[in-house]
C-alpha positions, 0 to 999 in steps of 0.5 A: 929234146931237139936241142939235145940232138943238135948239141955238140958231142963234147957239150952233151957229155958235159951236161950228162956228167953234171946231171950224174954228179947232181943225182949222186949228190942228191942220193948221198944227201938223202942217205945222210938225212935218213941215217944211212952209213957204211955197211961192213962185209958179211961175216959169220956170227961167231967171228963177228962176236969174237972180233967185237970182244977183241976190238981195242977199247975206245978212249970214250963214247959220246952218243945221242940216243933215242929211247922208245917205251911202248910197254905201259898203256898210254892211258895209265895215269901217272906214267909221266917220266922219260923212262915210262914214256920214251925220250931222246937224250945223250950218253957219255961213257968214260974209259974207266967205266964212269957214265951218264945217261940223260933223257929229256922229254915233256914228261920230265927229265931223267939222269942215270949216272954211275961208276964201278962203285955205285949207280944213281938215278934222278927223276925230275918228275918226282924230284927223287934220287935213287942210289945203290951201291954195286957189289965189290970184290973182296979186299986182296982179290985179284983184279979182273983183267978185261983184256983177257976176255977174248974167247975163241971162235970155237968157244963162241960157236959152241955157246951159240949152238947151245943157245940155238936149242931153245932160240932161233938165232939169225946170222950177223946181218951187215947193216948201218947204225948211227952211221957206223958199219954194224952187225945185227943179230935177232933171237926169238924163242922157239917154244913158249916164250910168253908174250916175248916175240924177239930181241935184236942187238946191233954193235959197231963192226969196228969198235964192238960198242953196242949201238942198238937193243930192242925187244919185240912182243909177239905179233908186233912189228914195232919194238916195245922197248928200244935204246938206239944211238943215232950219232956216236963218237969215240973221243975222250970223255971229261970227268965233268961230263959223267958227273951229276948233281941233283937239286939239293932239295931232292928226295933221296931213296937208298936202294941198298939195305944198311950194313947193320941189316946185312950183318944181322942177316948174315949172323942169323944164317951163320947161327942156323937160326931163322935164315930162310935159306935153310928152310926147304920143302913145301911142308917146312915152308908152310910151318915157317910162314905166319899165314896159310900158304896157297900153292896148288899143284896146278895153276892156270893149267901150269904145274907147280915147279918150286916153292921158296921162302923169301924175305923182302925188307924183313917181311917173310913170304913165299915165292911159288913158280908155275910152268917153265921158261918165259911163259911161267907164272910167279906168285909172291904172297905175304901177310897183309898189313906187314911193315905198315902196308895198307889193307886192300879196301883202302890201298887198291881204291887209291891205285891208278891201275884198273881194278878187277874182282878176284872172287869177291876181293878187289885187286889191281891189274897192270897189263902190258905188251910183255906181261901182266901183274895182278895184285889182291888181298884175301883172308889177311894175305897179300898176293902178287901174280906175275908172268909174261902171259895175257891178262886172262891167264893172270886173272885165272891164276889169281882165282885159282889160289886156294 
């Protein structure tokens, strides 16, 4: 301290200037290490959304991403995939819409790739490829012009006003994401949102590219599901970056029904035969089923809202809904043993899910932060009870199916 007091004024100013530069450099370095970046000016939400729609499309997107998945219980056997346990990875998105997402974790890598015609998922943990064709526009239909998708601020504000009737909507909060200036919005259900607490979305303030999406459960500060870009660039993406070639010995699962199956169903509907869309009313549905329909007027305190005849892989069943909104409960039921399904006494015993007793019938229960699924069989009928409800509510609903 004495040396500072006896130092000449020019030398003292030089020392203070150097100290200021060092302090500023340290702060900037710490901000960079912490992922901080520029923050945009405040802007109304409707205007921020309009500007995102109107931003010029980048030549391509390359990003490092982090995927968080806290949805499934950590003790669940068999949850050994990058999709179920979370992972880090990279994303490539070409200007024509072709993309590849690569997730890497100790539980096994996952690759998701696709374009405007089809999408593919490769899970290395099971050495399985899942493929699905995307719906296509009919031949001769006018091509969709995305450049015209620039709604006015008034149109966007009107949509936000309707959304605000059922959801609490934040403003466009200025922030920084992936070291880019960004706006973030948070929405939360006003009434019965089930177990859903809130959802957040952030996008690049300059390009409009989404940078983060997260879902929160009720009462939890940390997201249950989150996909976030930690680094991003907008350079041209080569075709080789979005191409993927799973191992030759991988098992392939086609998720789309065959063309013959689709043609058969369409012809059946045209003839007015067994096309299930033509059956309406609970009495008609009861007659169309090959088993006794369980659809009480109320279930777990919720009123019955609808009964629908459905067809899943050629298996006729019924879908019954109770309640409304995100807190509704859905019951799917079909004849047990159809299409080679195992009886409950053998199938549930081999299941990695926890077993529960439903009035003497052995079932399984998958309880997550966002909802519960209960399955069981009784009297030759298989039931699936699902909803964004706690386990006790799903179990009570299962026991009320009479």
